[in-house]
N, C-alpha and C positions, 0 to 999 in steps of 0.2 A: 194837207187837206186841199182838195180841189172843190171849188164852188161852181155848180152848174144850174142855170135856170131850168125850171121844169120843162119849158118848151123845147130846150135843146136836148135834155134828157130824153124826152118823148121822140124827138126827131132821130136821135141816134138809134133808139130801139126800133122805130118805124123803118129806118133804112136797113137795119139788119133783117127784119121780117120781109121787106120787099125783095131783098137780094137772095134770100134763102132759096136754094141750098148752097149758093156760093158765099164766100166771106165778103161782107160789106166792109168798107174802110173809108177813113176820112181824117181830117185835121180838126183841131179845136183852136179857135182864135180867141184871144183875150189878153188880159194883163194880170200880173201878180196872182196867179193861181185862181183867177175868176174868169170863167168862160163867158164870152159874149155871144158867139155863135159857132155852129159846126159847118164844116165845108165837106160836103160829100165828094168822094173821089171815086174814080172808076178802078175796079180791081182788074188790072190788065192780065193777071194770071187766070181770071175766070175760074177759080178753083174753090172747092169746099174746104181745102186744107191749108191754103196760104194765100197771100196777096202781095201785089206789087203796085206801086203808084206809077202813073204816067209822068215822065219827067217834065213835060210841058205843063201839066196840071199842077205839079208841085211848085214849079216856078211861078205860075199864075197865082196860086194860093199865097205864097210867100210875098209876092209883090203887092197883092191886094191888101193883106194885113199890114204891111209896112206903110202903105199909102194912107191907111186909116189910123195910124199910130198904135196899132196892135201888134201882137206877136203870135206865132204858132206855139201855143203852150202845151199842146197835147195832140195825141193821135188816137184813133179808135179803130177797132175792127171787131168782127164777130167770129164766134166759134159756133157754127151750125150744129155740131154734134158732140162737142166737148165742153167741159166746165169753163167758167170765166176765170181762168188763170193762165199766165204766160206759158206757152209751149217752149220746148227746147229751142226751136227756131225763132220764136219771138224774143227770147232772151239773147240769143246769138246776134240778132239783128237790131237790138236796142242800143243805138250808138250815142244817143243824147241823154245824159243822166239828169238834165234839167227839166225835161218835159214829163208829162203824165201819160201813161199808156193805159187806155181804157179798153176793156174787153166785154162784149155782150155775148152771153151764152144763150143759145136757143135749145139746149139739150133737154131742158125740163119744160113742163107745161107753161110756166111763166118765164119770160126773158129775165135774165139777171145781168146787171151791169156792175162791174168792179173796176177799180183803178189801182195802178201800181206805179212805183218809181223803180227804175232798174239802173243800177250803177255797178260797174265792174262785174257784170254777170250775176249780181246779187239782186234778188227781188224783194221789194218792200211794199207791203200793202198800204194803200193810201185811202183815207176816208173820203167819201163823197158827201158834200152838203148840197142838197137840192134847195135852190132858192126860187122865190117867185119873181 
């Protein structure tokens, strides 16, 4: 289970809506499956179907969280036109089995956020607990 403050949950959804129709993406900083804050990243692919992080932004996010005694415990991205489930490409590129992979779908009237763990190309749905 991943625990996310309501404000961070809202920020992830807002980021997805702001970037629509391209995929929004970012990291989640925290400890022990509890998110402290989201780090919005630029989708260097500028695509509605996939995303890539800027290497310098990745390094800066890692360094910032390390300096604060936190870790990058998750990453998120949006699916502007498809459901909140990992695509074949998402699964293929999920290299870290220890982090949570969150997906915001904008395919329906209301945005939907789901979380997954991906290990050895196998997807496990992860519960999200929204905290205050």
